[in-house]
C-alpha atoms as one frame of an Amber mdcrd trajectory, in Angstrom:
protein
 -97.555 -82.381  41.258 -94.229 -82.440  42.593 -92.254 -84.445  40.045 -88.774
 -82.577  39.814 -86.719 -82.572  42.442 -84.203 -78.990  42.637 -80.776 -78.239
  44.101 -80.765 -74.560  45.427 -77.575 -73.508  46.070 -76.173 -69.963  47.097
 -72.379 -68.386  45.463 -70.335 -66.223  48.102 -67.084 -65.369  47.695 -65.895
 -68.459  45.657 -68.179 -70.909  47.874 -71.189 -73.090  46.765 -74.008 -73.620
  50.186 -77.172 -74.917  49.984 -79.833 -72.856  50.737 -81.376 -72.946  54.497
 -84.771 -74.373  54.727 -85.807 -72.006  56.811 -85.228 -69.673  53.296 -86.607
 -71.859  51.048 -89.737 -72.787  53.758 -90.090 -68.576  53.930 -90.083 -68.247
  50.086 -93.427 -71.249  49.079 -94.944 -69.877  52.097 -95.716 -66.615  51.398
 -97.264 -66.121  47.464 -95.786 -62.696  47.678 -95.520 -62.904  43.693 -98.999
 -63.808  43.066 -97.873 -66.315  40.349-100.008 -69.556  41.631 -96.746 -71.280
  39.446 -94.757 -71.204  41.802 -97.826 -72.744  44.665 -95.868 -75.383  43.367
 -92.917 -76.079  44.995 -92.193 -77.699  48.413 -88.888 -77.524  49.970 -87.868
 -80.663  51.434 -84.244 -80.168  53.350 -81.558 -77.587  53.120 -80.982 -76.717
  49.611 -83.537 -79.460  48.497 -86.769 -79.213  46.912 -89.583 -80.726  44.663
 -90.908 -78.637  42.280 -94.009 -79.156  39.947 -93.126 -79.993  35.779 -94.763
 -76.561  34.813 -92.386 -74.072  37.381 -89.879 -72.629  35.264 -86.591 -72.625
  36.910 -85.378 -69.219  35.345 -88.713 -67.416  36.776 -88.110 -69.694  39.985
 -84.777 -68.625  40.696 -85.260 -65.002  40.038 -88.178 -64.975  42.549 -85.697
 -66.721  45.192 -83.230 -64.242  44.531 -85.761 -61.613  44.749 -87.141 -62.550
  47.811 -84.371 -63.640  50.368 -82.412 -60.493  49.611 -85.825 -58.567  50.786
 -85.767 -60.586  53.607 -82.168 -59.457  53.764 -80.836 -63.512  53.908 -78.748
 -63.758  50.869 -76.155 -60.472  50.892 -75.718 -58.798  47.608 -72.970 -59.911
  46.177 -74.309 -63.854  46.428 -76.536 -65.114  44.092 -78.464 -68.122  43.669
 -77.641 -71.569  41.593 -81.006 -73.981  41.202 -80.026 -77.029  39.236 -82.226
 -80.433  38.426 -81.960 -83.728  39.453 -83.608 -87.236  38.245
């Protein structure tokens, strides 16, 4: 089910940092989007997630960015960067 490994970082003031597992866990534990496609996501450490093959990265990034801003984790000037690793 979790066939893909991704890195989740946020860019702030020109620096890239891994998203804390607390943030990733908060997103994964709360199905606020009512989009079952995100059910196939599992945080495994700071900046690291495993996701299902059908999870669209652009949609996941946008949903995570929205959730992190609502929770005041992610500053307005920061952006998320998701990259897939084999």
